[in-house]
LUMKE-404441 format. One line per field, with one value per residue: residue in one letter; x, y, z of N, C-alpha, C in turn. Coordinates in nm, 2 decimals, always signed. Atoms other than C-alpha are relative to their C-alpha. Layout:
type	A, ...
n.east	X, ...
n.north	Y, ...
n.up	Z, ...
ca.east	X, ...
ca.north	Y, ...
ca.up	Z, ...
c.east	X, ...
c.north	Y, ...
c.up	Z, ...
END
This chain:
type	M, K, K, L, R, E, L, G, I, G, T, Q, V, L, Y, I, P, V, H, L, Q, P, Y, Y, K, E, K, Y, G, T, N, F, G, D, C, P, I, S, E, G, Y, Y, E, S, C, V, S, I, P, M, F, P, S, L, Q, D, D, E, M, V, Y, V, A, E, C, V, N, A, V, I, S
n.east	+0.01, +0.04, -0.11, -0.10, +0.06, -0.02, -0.14, -0.03, -0.04, +0.11, -0.01, +0.12, +0.00, -0.02, +0.02, +0.13, +0.00, +0.06, +0.14, +0.09, +0.02, +0.13, +0.02, +0.00, +0.12, +0.12, -0.01, -0.02, +0.07, -0.10, +0.04, -0.09, +0.01, -0.04, -0.15, -0.03, -0.14, -0.02, +0.08, -0.07, -0.10, +0.06, +0.05, -0.11, -0.11, +0.02, -0.12, -0.05, -0.06, -0.12, -0.01, -0.14, -0.03, +0.01, -0.13, -0.05, +0.06, +0.13, +0.00, -0.03, +0.12, +0.10, -0.04, +0.01, +0.15, +0.05, -0.05, +0.07, +0.14, +0.01, -0.06
n.north	+0.11, -0.06, -0.07, +0.09, +0.07, -0.10, +0.01, +0.13, +0.08, +0.07, +0.02, +0.07, +0.02, +0.14, +0.04, -0.02, +0.06, +0.13, +0.00, -0.05, +0.10, +0.05, +0.11, -0.05, -0.09, +0.09, +0.09, -0.07, -0.13, -0.11, -0.12, -0.11, -0.07, +0.09, +0.00, -0.13, -0.01, +0.07, -0.07, -0.12, +0.04, +0.04, -0.12, -0.09, +0.07, +0.04, +0.09, -0.04, +0.11, +0.06, +0.14, +0.03, -0.04, -0.15, -0.05, -0.11, -0.12, +0.00, -0.02, -0.14, -0.07, +0.01, -0.08, -0.15, -0.03, +0.00, -0.12, -0.12, +0.00, -0.03, -0.13
n.up	+0.09, +0.13, +0.06, +0.05, +0.12, +0.11, +0.05, +0.05, -0.11, -0.06, -0.15, -0.06, -0.15, -0.02, -0.14, -0.06, -0.13, -0.01, -0.05, +0.10, +0.10, +0.00, -0.09, -0.14, -0.01, -0.01, -0.11, -0.13, +0.00, -0.02, +0.09, +0.00, -0.13, -0.10, -0.02, +0.06, +0.05, +0.13, +0.09, +0.04, +0.09, +0.13, +0.07, +0.04, +0.06, +0.14, +0.05, +0.13, +0.07, -0.05, +0.04, +0.04, +0.14, +0.01, +0.05, -0.08, +0.04, -0.04, -0.14, -0.02, +0.03, -0.11, -0.11, +0.03, +0.00, -0.14, -0.06, +0.05, -0.05, -0.14, -0.03
ca.east	-1.83, -2.01, -1.72, -1.48, -1.72, -1.72, -1.34, -1.37, -1.30, -1.54, -1.59, -1.82, -1.92, -1.80, -1.85, -2.22, -2.26, -2.35, -2.66, -2.80, -2.76, -3.10, -3.05, -2.97, -3.25, -3.50, -3.37, -3.29, -3.49, -3.18, -3.22, -3.02, -2.94, -2.85, -2.47, -2.39, -2.01, -2.02, -2.30, -2.09, -1.80, -2.03, -2.17, -1.82, -1.61, -1.56, -1.34, -1.13, -0.97, -0.70, -0.61, -0.29, -0.33, -0.37, -0.09, +0.14, +0.00, -0.35, -0.26, -0.12, -0.43, -0.66, -0.45, -0.44, -0.82, -0.89, -0.67, -0.83, -1.18, -1.11, -0.92
ca.north	-0.72, -0.52, -0.30, -0.59, -0.77, -0.46, -0.50, -0.86, -1.01, -1.28, -1.29, -1.49, -1.55, -1.89, -1.89, -1.90, -1.95, -2.30, -2.20, -2.03, -2.35, -2.50, -2.82, -2.64, -2.38, -2.66, -2.90, -2.65, -2.34, -2.12, -1.77, -1.47, -1.29, -1.60, -1.57, -1.20, -1.25, -1.51, -1.32, -1.00, -1.19, -1.34, -0.99, -0.84, -1.11, -1.19, -1.45, -1.33, -1.55, -1.77, -2.10, -2.27, -2.18, -1.81, -1.64, -1.38, -1.10, -1.20, -1.20, -0.85, -0.73, -0.87, -0.71, -0.37, -0.38, -0.48, -0.20, +0.05, -0.05, -0.03, +0.29
ca.up	+0.05, -0.22, -0.29, -0.32, -0.55, -0.77, -0.79, -0.89, -0.55, -0.43, -0.05, +0.17, +0.53, +0.65, +1.02, +1.10, +1.47, +1.56, +1.76, +1.44, +1.23, +1.14, +1.34, +1.67, +1.61, +1.56, +1.83, +2.10, +2.00, +1.99, +1.83, +1.74, +2.06, +2.25, +2.20, +2.14, +2.11, +1.84, +1.67, +1.67, +1.51, +1.25, +1.16, +1.12, +0.96, +0.60, +0.42, +0.13, -0.14, +0.00, -0.17, -0.29, -0.66, -0.59, -0.78, -0.62, -0.83, -0.74, -0.37, -0.40, -0.58, -0.31, -0.04, -0.21, -0.27, +0.09, +0.21, -0.02, +0.09, +0.46, +0.44
c.east	-0.04, +0.11, +0.11, -0.05, +0.01, +0.14, +0.04, +0.05, -0.12, +0.03, -0.12, +0.01, +0.01, -0.03, -0.13, +0.00, -0.08, -0.15, -0.10, -0.01, -0.14, -0.02, -0.01, -0.12, -0.12, +0.00, -0.01, -0.07, +0.09, -0.04, +0.11, -0.02, +0.05, +0.15, +0.05, +0.15, +0.02, -0.08, +0.07, +0.12, -0.06, -0.04, +0.12, +0.11, -0.03, +0.12, +0.03, +0.07, +0.13, +0.00, +0.14, +0.03, -0.01, +0.14, +0.05, -0.06, -0.15, -0.01, +0.03, -0.12, -0.11, +0.04, -0.01, -0.15, -0.06, +0.05, -0.07, -0.15, -0.01, +0.06, -0.10
c.north	+0.05, +0.07, -0.09, -0.08, +0.08, +0.00, -0.14, -0.10, -0.07, -0.02, -0.08, -0.01, -0.15, -0.05, +0.04, -0.06, -0.13, +0.01, +0.06, -0.10, -0.06, -0.11, +0.05, +0.09, -0.09, -0.09, +0.07, +0.14, +0.12, +0.11, +0.10, +0.08, -0.09, +0.00, +0.12, +0.01, -0.07, +0.06, +0.13, -0.04, -0.03, +0.12, +0.08, -0.07, -0.04, -0.08, +0.05, -0.12, -0.04, -0.15, -0.02, +0.05, +0.15, +0.05, +0.12, +0.13, +0.01, +0.03, +0.15, +0.08, -0.01, +0.09, +0.15, +0.04, +0.00, +0.13, +0.13, +0.01, +0.04, +0.13, +0.12
c.up	-0.14, -0.08, -0.06, -0.12, -0.12, -0.06, -0.05, +0.10, +0.06, +0.15, +0.04, +0.15, +0.02, +0.14, +0.06, +0.13, +0.01, +0.05, -0.10, -0.12, +0.02, +0.10, +0.15, +0.02, +0.02, +0.13, +0.13, +0.01, +0.02, -0.11, +0.00, +0.13, +0.11, +0.03, -0.07, -0.05, -0.13, -0.11, -0.05, -0.09, -0.13, -0.08, -0.05, -0.07, -0.14, -0.05, -0.14, -0.07, +0.06, -0.04, -0.07, -0.14, -0.02, -0.04, +0.08, -0.04, +0.04, +0.15, +0.03, -0.04, +0.11, +0.12, -0.02, +0.00, +0.14, +0.07, -0.04, +0.05, +0.14, +0.04, +0.00
END
């Protein structure tokens, strides 16, 4: 995420596991470690820019940068 940010590409984490949301933690006492599969996905997933007004050249730039970072 840091390397993509340095290249001008904003990323974010969108899928925080339900059991880690404040409501569930408070109501049911859930904690990190309760659902290791969803937590593993949460720790390894990132959302890249994707929206209708994204121009073709911007899509190509994002794809090239992601490929460069993961290579």
